[in-house]
PASEBA-1860 file (N, C-alpha, C; in nm, 3 decimals):
! residues 197
1> MSLLELIA> 0.085/-0.120/0.000/0.000/0.000/0.000/0.088/0.125/0.000 ~ 0.039/0.229/-0.062/0.112/0.356/-0.062/0.098/0.423/0.074 ~ 0.179/0.525/0.097/0.171/0.599/0.223/0.033/0.661/0.240 ~ -0.022/0.719/0.134/-0.154/0.781/0.143/-0.261/0.677/0.176 ~ -0.249/0.558/0.119/-0.347/0.452/0.146/-0.337/0.405/0.291 ~ -0.215/0.397/0.342/-0.197/0.355/0.481/-0.256/0.458/0.578 ~ -0.236/0.587/0.549/-0.294/0.691/0.634/-0.446/0.685/0.629 ~ -0.500/0.661/0.509/-0.646/0.655/0.493/-0.706/0.536/0.568
9> AADERGLA> -0.630/0.428/0.583/-0.682/0.306/0.645/-0.653/0.296/0.795 ~ -0.568/0.384/0.848/-0.524/0.372/0.987/-0.635/0.406/1.085 ~ -0.628/0.343/1.204/-0.722/0.376/1.311/-0.664/0.488/1.396 ~ -0.735/0.524/1.503/-0.693/0.637/1.587/-0.553/0.616/1.643 ~ -0.525/0.496/1.692/-0.393/0.467/1.748/-0.285/0.485/1.644 ~ -0.306/0.430/1.524/-0.207/0.440/1.419/-0.186/0.584/1.373 ~ -0.294/0.658/1.362/-0.284/0.798/1.319/-0.210/0.882/1.421 ~ -0.245/0.867/1.548/-0.181/0.947/1.652/-0.033/0.913/1.664
17> ASAVACLD> -0.001/0.783/1.667/0.138/0.742/1.684/0.224/0.783/1.565 ~ 0.170/0.770/1.443/0.248/0.809/1.326/0.267/0.960/1.321 ~ 0.165/1.036/1.361/0.176/1.182/1.362/0.279/1.228/1.464 ~ 0.275/1.170/1.584/0.372/1.207/1.687/0.514/1.171/1.642 ~ 0.528/1.057/1.577/0.660/1.017/1.527/0.712/1.116/1.422 ~ 0.625/1.159/1.332/0.665/1.258/1.232/0.700/1.391/1.298 ~ 0.618/1.434/1.393/0.645/1.559/1.465/0.780/1.551/1.536 ~ 0.810/1.434/1.592/0.936/1.413/1.662/1.054/1.443/1.570
25> RCLPQPAE> 1.044/1.400/1.445/1.155/1.421/1.351/1.158/1.563/1.297 ~ 1.049/1.638/1.314/1.046/1.777/1.269/1.100/1.875/1.373 ~ 1.105/1.834/1.499/1.145/1.925/1.606/1.292/1.966/1.591 ~ 1.322/2.093/1.621/1.463/2.132/1.625/1.534/2.061/1.740 ~ 1.664/2.054/1.733/1.741/1.984/1.837/1.730/2.062/1.969 ~ 1.693/1.994/2.079/1.679/2.064/2.207/1.815/2.097/2.267 ~ 1.814/2.189/2.361/1.936/2.222/2.433/1.981/2.102/2.516 ~ 2.110/2.099/2.549/2.165/1.984/2.620/2.099/1.960/2.756
33> DSDPDPLR> 2.055/2.066/2.822/1.998/2.052/2.957/1.846/2.036/2.956 ~ 1.786/2.021/2.838/1.640/2.009/2.830/1.600/1.863/2.813 ~ 1.470/1.838/2.823/1.416/1.702/2.811/1.448/1.646/2.673 ~ 1.517/1.532/2.664/1.550/1.476/2.533/1.428/1.417/2.461 ~ 1.319/1.397/2.534/1.198/1.339/2.472/1.075/1.418/2.515 ~ 1.061/1.541/2.467/0.949/1.625/2.512/0.812/1.575/2.468 ~ 0.808/1.484/2.369/0.680/1.432/2.321/0.635/1.307/2.397 ~ 0.708/1.269/2.501/0.675/1.147/2.575/0.530/1.143/2.624
41> PLRAGCAD> 0.475/1.251/2.679/0.335/1.245/2.725/0.237/1.211/2.613 ~ 0.257/1.272/2.495/0.168/1.241/2.382/0.186/1.097/2.336 ~ 0.311/1.054/2.331/0.339/0.917/2.287/0.270/0.816/2.379 ~ 0.270/0.846/2.508/0.208/0.755/2.605/0.056/0.749/2.589 ~ -0.003/0.853/2.532/-0.147/0.855/2.513/-0.195/0.797/2.381 ~ -0.102/0.754/2.296/-0.140/0.706/2.163/-0.215/0.573/2.166 ~ -0.190/0.492/2.268/-0.250/0.358/2.269/-0.401/0.363/2.271 ~ -0.457/0.449/2.356/-0.604/0.454/2.367/-0.659/0.595/2.383
49> GSGWPDRL> -0.572/0.695/2.371/-0.619/0.833/2.382/-0.645/0.879/2.523 ~ -0.605/0.801/2.623/-0.634/0.838/2.762/-0.563/0.968/2.797 ~ -0.641/1.065/2.847/-0.586/1.193/2.888/-0.527/1.275/2.776 ~ -0.568/1.249/2.653/-0.506/1.314/2.536/-0.507/1.467/2.545 ~ -0.620/1.534/2.576/-0.616/1.681/2.581/-0.517/1.735/2.683 ~ -0.509/1.672/2.801/-0.415/1.717/2.903/-0.272/1.690/2.861 ~ -0.249/1.576/2.799/-0.115/1.544/2.751/-0.071/1.644/2.644 ~ -0.163/1.679/2.556/-0.132/1.775/2.451/-0.097/1.911/2.510
57> ADVRAALE> -0.172/1.953/2.611/-0.143/2.080/2.677/-0.006/2.077/2.744 ~ 0.028/1.965/2.805/0.159/1.953/2.871/0.272/1.963/2.769 ~ 0.256/1.900/2.655/0.361/1.902/2.553/0.375/2.042/2.494 ~ 0.264/2.108/2.469/0.271/2.245/2.416/0.345/2.337/2.513 ~ 0.318/2.321/2.643/0.387/2.404/2.743/0.535/2.370/2.748 ~ 0.568/2.241/2.740/0.708/2.199/2.749/0.790/2.246/2.629 ~ 0.725/2.256/2.513/0.797/2.292/2.390/0.794/2.442/2.359 ~ 0.727/2.519/2.442/0.710/2.662/2.412/0.844/2.732/2.393
65> ELLEAADD> 0.938/2.707/2.483/1.068/2.774/2.474/1.148/2.725/2.354 ~ 1.147/2.593/2.331/1.224/2.537/2.220/1.176/2.591/2.086 ~ 1.044/2.612/2.074/0.987/2.650/1.944/0.968/2.800/1.927 ~ 1.025/2.880/2.016/1.006/3.025/2.002/1.105/3.087/1.905 ~ 1.202/3.010/1.858/1.300/3.061/1.760/1.228/3.096/1.630 ~ 1.292/3.182/1.552/1.228/3.232/1.430/1.262/3.150/1.306 ~ 1.336/3.039/1.322/1.377/2.963/1.205/1.260/2.882/1.148 ~ 1.279/2.833/1.026/1.172/2.762/0.956/1.129/2.633/1.026
73> TSALSRKL> 1.227/2.559/1.080/1.195/2.433/1.146/1.109/2.455/1.269 ~ 1.143/2.556/1.349/1.063/2.586/1.468/0.923/2.631/1.429 ~ 0.914/2.714/1.326/0.783/2.763/1.281/0.695/2.648/1.233 ~ 0.756/2.554/1.160/0.680/2.439/1.110/0.635/2.350/1.226 ~ 0.724/2.327/1.322/0.689/2.245/1.438/0.578/2.309/1.520 ~ 0.586/2.441/1.537/0.479/2.513/1.608/0.346/2.496/1.538 ~ 0.348/2.509/1.406/0.225/2.495/1.328/0.165/2.356/1.344 ~ 0.248/2.253/1.340/0.200/2.116/1.355/0.145/2.092/1.495
81> LDAAPRDF> 0.214/2.143/1.595/0.169/2.124/1.733/0.039/2.198/1.757 ~ 0.028/2.318/1.701/-0.097/2.396/1.715/-0.214/2.324/1.647 ~ -0.184/2.250/1.541/-0.289/2.181/1.464/-0.331/2.049/1.528 ~ -0.257/2.002/1.627/-0.290/1.874/1.690/-0.430/1.881/1.753 ~ -0.516/1.786/1.721/-0.655/1.793/1.771/-0.665/1.751/1.918 ~ -0.753/1.819/1.991/-0.782/1.777/2.129/-0.872/1.655/2.130 ~ -0.944/1.635/2.023/-1.037/1.523/2.011/-0.965/1.401/1.955 ~ -0.957/1.294/2.034/-0.888/1.173/1.990/-0.985/1.087/1.910
89> SAVPLRAW> -1.010/1.131/1.787/-1.100/1.057/1.699/-1.043/1.059/1.557 ~ -1.092/0.967/1.474/-1.027/0.939/1.346/-1.020/1.059/1.252 ~ -1.128/1.134/1.238/-1.130/1.240/1.136/-1.026/1.348/1.164 ~ -1.025/1.409/1.283/-0.923/1.512/1.307/-0.782/1.455/1.316 ~ -0.768/1.334/1.370/-0.634/1.273/1.378/-0.580/1.242/1.239 ~ -0.668/1.202/1.145/-0.622/1.172/1.009/-0.569/1.299/0.940 ~ -0.639/1.409/0.959/-0.592/1.535/0.900/-0.458/1.576/0.960 ~ -0.443/1.557/1.090/-0.318/1.592/1.156/-0.205/1.499/1.112
97> ADACSLAA> -0.233/1.369/1.107/-0.131/1.273/1.064/-0.085/1.303/0.921 ~ -0.178/1.340/0.835/-0.145/1.373/0.697/-0.053/1.496/0.692 ~ -0.086/1.598/0.771/-0.004/1.720/0.773/0.135/1.693/0.829 ~ 0.143/1.612/0.934/0.273/1.579/0.994/0.357/1.496/0.898 ~ 0.294/1.403/0.828/0.364/1.323/0.728/0.426/1.410/0.620 ~ 0.347/1.500/0.566/0.394/1.586/0.459/0.507/1.677/0.508 ~ 0.494/1.729/0.630/0.596/1.819/0.685/0.729/1.746/0.704 ~ 0.722/1.624/0.757/0.846/1.548/0.778/0.915/1.518/0.644
105> LEIHCRFD> 0.837/1.483/0.545/0.894/1.458/0.412/0.954/1.586/0.353 ~ 0.884/1.696/0.375/0.932/1.826/0.324/1.069/1.861/0.385 ~ 1.084/1.842/0.515/1.211/1.873/0.580/1.323/1.785/0.527 ~ 1.295/1.656/0.510/1.397/1.567/0.456/1.434/1.605/0.313 ~ 1.335/1.647/0.236/1.361/1.688/0.098/1.450/1.812/0.094 ~ 1.429/1.905/0.187/1.511/2.027/0.192/1.658/1.996/0.214 ~ 1.683/1.896/0.298/1.822/1.866/0.332/1.881/1.755/0.246 ~ 1.805/1.707/0.149/1.856/1.603/0.063/1.965/1.658/-0.028
113> AQGGDGEA> 2.051/1.570/-0.072/2.164/1.613/-0.155/2.119/1.681/-0.283 ~ 2.000/1.641/-0.335/1.960/1.696/-0.464/1.862/1.813/-0.452 ~ 1.831/1.857/-0.329/1.741/1.971/-0.321/1.745/2.041/-0.189 ~ 1.847/2.016/-0.110/1.847/2.066/0.026/1.882/2.212/0.043 ~ 1.929/2.279/-0.061/1.967/2.418/-0.044/1.849/2.513/-0.048 ~ 1.729/2.458/-0.068/1.612/2.544/-0.074/1.596/2.611/-0.208 ~ 1.682/2.574/-0.305/1.678/2.639/-0.435/1.582/2.570/-0.532 ~ 1.544/2.447/-0.497/1.452/2.376/-0.585/1.318/2.448/-0.589
121> DSEDRTEL> 1.257/2.452/-0.703/1.128/2.516/-0.718/1.026/2.449/-0.625 ~ 0.954/2.530/-0.549/0.863/2.474/-0.449/0.752/2.392/-0.514 ~ 0.710/2.432/-0.634/0.607/2.354/-0.703/0.660/2.218/-0.743 ~ 0.784/2.213/-0.789/0.846/2.085/-0.824/0.859/1.997/-0.701 ~ 0.898/2.057/-0.588/0.914/1.980/-0.466/0.780/1.927/-0.417 ~ 0.677/2.010/-0.425/0.544/1.966/-0.384/0.496/1.851/-0.472 ~ 0.522/1.863/-0.600/0.483/1.755/-0.693/0.557/1.626/-0.660 ~ 0.686/1.637/-0.628/0.765/1.519/-0.593/0.712/1.454/-0.465
129> LNRCRAEG> 0.682/1.535/-0.364/0.632/1.481/-0.238/0.498/1.412/-0.257 ~ 0.410/1.474/-0.331/0.278/1.413/-0.355/0.291/1.282/-0.433 ~ 0.382/1.281/-0.531/0.401/1.159/-0.609/0.459/1.048/-0.522 ~ 0.556/1.082/-0.438/0.616/0.982/-0.350/0.513/0.922/-0.254 ~ 0.427/1.006/-0.200/0.327/0.956/-0.104/0.223/0.867/-0.173 ~ 0.198/0.893/-0.301/0.097/0.814/-0.372/0.155/0.694/-0.444 ~ 0.282/0.704/-0.490/0.334/0.602/-0.580/0.463/0.535/-0.533 ~ 0.540/0.599/-0.447/0.667/0.541/-0.403/0.783/0.635/-0.424
137> PEGAGPLL> 0.905/0.590/-0.390/1.019/0.681/-0.382/1.092/0.711/-0.513 ~ 1.041/0.670/-0.626/1.112/0.695/-0.752/1.135/0.845/-0.771 ~ 1.259/0.882/-0.798/1.294/1.022/-0.819/1.330/1.096/-0.693 ~ 1.318/1.030/-0.578/1.351/1.096/-0.451/1.498/1.078/-0.418 ~ 1.554/1.176/-0.346/1.689/1.163/-0.295/1.693/1.067/-0.177 ~ 1.811/1.036/-0.127/1.824/0.935/-0.022/1.754/0.970/0.109 ~ 1.760/1.094/0.152/1.693/1.131/0.277/1.542/1.121/0.263 ~ 1.490/1.173/0.154/1.345/1.168/0.130/1.298/1.024/0.116
145> AGELRRQI> 1.370/0.944/0.040/1.331/0.804/0.022/1.335/0.729/0.154 ~ 1.437/0.757/0.237/1.446/0.692/0.367/1.332/0.730/0.458 ~ 1.294/0.857/0.457/1.183/0.902/0.541/1.051/0.843/0.492 ~ 1.034/0.833/0.362/0.913/0.771/0.308/0.903/0.625/0.353 ~ 1.012/0.551/0.341/1.012/0.411/0.386/0.984/0.401/0.535 ~ 1.039/0.494/0.612/1.020/0.493/0.758/0.872/0.513/0.793 ~ 0.810/0.610/0.728/0.668/0.636/0.756/0.581/0.516/0.719 ~ 0.611/0.454/0.607/0.536/0.336/0.565/0.555/0.222/0.665
153> QILETLAE> 0.679/0.202/0.707/0.708/0.094/0.802/0.636/0.117/0.934 ~ 0.632/0.241/0.980/0.564/0.273/1.104/0.415/0.242/1.094 ~ 0.352/0.287/0.987/0.208/0.264/0.971/0.177/0.116/0.952 ~ 0.263/0.044/0.880/0.241/-0.099/0.863/0.256/-0.173/0.995 ~ 0.355/-0.136/1.073/0.376/-0.199/1.204/0.256/-0.178/1.294 ~ 0.202/-0.058/1.294/0.087/-0.027/1.378/-0.038/-0.099/1.329 ~ -0.056/-0.107/1.197/-0.174/-0.173/1.141/-0.172/-0.322/1.171 ~ -0.055/-0.381/1.165/-0.044/-0.526/1.186/-0.073/-0.567/1.330
161> TTGTVGSG> -0.059/-0.472/1.424/-0.074/-0.508/1.565/-0.197/-0.445/1.630 ~ -0.285/-0.389/1.552/-0.406/-0.329/1.607/-0.487/-0.433/1.682 ~ -0.518/-0.405/1.808/-0.603/-0.494/1.887/-0.538/-0.625/1.927 ~ -0.405/-0.633/1.920/-0.336/-0.756/1.958/-0.252/-0.733/2.084 ~ -0.201/-0.841/2.141/-0.118/-0.829/2.260/0.017/-0.763/2.227 ~ 0.049/-0.755/2.100/0.175/-0.693/2.059/0.165/-0.544/2.035 ~ 0.053/-0.482/2.071/0.036/-0.340/2.039/0.134/-0.252/2.114 ~ 0.166/-0.288/2.239/0.263/-0.209/2.315/0.402/-0.219/2.254
169> AALRRVLD> 0.440/-0.340/2.213/0.570/-0.358/2.149/0.578/-0.281/2.018 ~ 0.466/-0.271/1.948/0.464/-0.196/1.821/0.491/-0.049/1.846 ~ 0.433/0.006/1.952/0.457/0.147/1.983/0.603/0.171/2.020 ~ 0.665/0.075/2.087/0.807/0.089/2.118/0.891/0.081/1.990 ~ 0.848/-0.004/1.897/0.918/-0.014/1.768/0.907/0.117/1.690 ~ 0.790/0.181/1.698/0.771/0.311/1.634/0.868/0.412/1.691 ~ 0.884/0.411/1.824/0.979/0.503/1.888/1.121/0.476/1.838 ~ 1.159/0.349/1.827/1.293/0.315/1.778/1.314/0.366/1.635
177> LSTEGRRV> 1.215/0.345/1.550/1.225/0.390/1.411/1.236/0.542/1.403 ~ 1.157/0.611/1.485/1.159/0.757/1.483/1.292/0.810/1.536 ~ 1.343/0.747/1.641/1.472/0.789/1.696/1.583/0.773/1.593 ~ 1.581/0.661/1.522/1.678/0.637/1.416/1.667/0.745/1.308 ~ 1.544/0.777/1.269/1.523/0.880/1.167/1.570/1.017/1.213 ~ 1.546/1.046/1.340/1.591/1.175/1.394/1.743/1.187/1.390 ~ 1.812/1.078/1.423/1.959/1.079/1.419/2.009/1.100/1.276 ~ 1.946/1.033/1.180/1.987/1.046/1.040/1.971/1.190/0.993
185> LRAAVSRR> 1.857/1.251/1.024/1.831/1.387/0.978/1.925/1.487/1.045 ~ 1.946/1.471/1.176/2.033/1.566/1.246/2.178/1.553/1.199 ~ 2.218/1.433/1.162/2.353/1.416/1.105/2.363/1.490/0.972 ~ 2.258/1.482/0.892/2.258/1.552/0.764/2.261/1.703/0.784 ~ 2.185/1.751/0.882/2.184/1.894/0.912/2.323/1.939/0.957 ~ 2.388/1.859/1.041/2.522/1.893/1.090/2.622/1.897/0.976 ~ 2.613/1.800/0.885/2.704/1.799/0.769/2.684/1.924/0.684 ~ 2.559/1.961/0.664/2.531/2.081/0.584/2.586/2.205/0.652
193> ARGRA> 2.572/2.213/0.786/2.622/2.329/0.859/2.774/2.336/0.852 ~ 2.842/2.221/0.864/2.988/2.219/0.855/3.034/2.259/0.715 ~ 2.958/2.217/0.614/2.995/2.250/0.477/2.984/2.399/0.447 ~ 2.895/2.465/0.520/2.876/2.609/0.497/2.967/2.694/0.584 ~ 3.029/2.630/0.686/3.115/2.706/0.779/3.243/2.751/0.711
END
């Protein structure tokens, strides 16, 4: 199934967990003395939505300082966090998961070797992202293709374990995949920064 088909078929748990995982990879790097996992409260509520509005409020408060910077990544993360629904139900969660998916792919595309300088035409980039989500990674650079595969793997893992005793293990697997993706992206960002120094 394509990424768009997986998002369309996902239940509340899958939508929330995939959205939080995408948001995790969009966040700017926190300061050394800050919480390394500020999305933990939301992640803990993905299984059944318990306490979701309160968890969302806690995360917004925790990330306020980190996201007050004027850079593009912080602005995008703020927008995604502001768009997170208080209602743990399929329709609003699907819209949020879709937006988070697209944002994470967009960030990876920016830092990809073939379009990371921001010089690529935005219409071309949008067309590439839409095609990748509907058809697969053909024509994508390595970072974008890797993020696309990661999102698909996360949604497939969650779909396969819906309503089973392995659902908790699946959420931990999602965290592992997201952490791996975050490391890959931050390494790419660091390389780009060193290259410009």
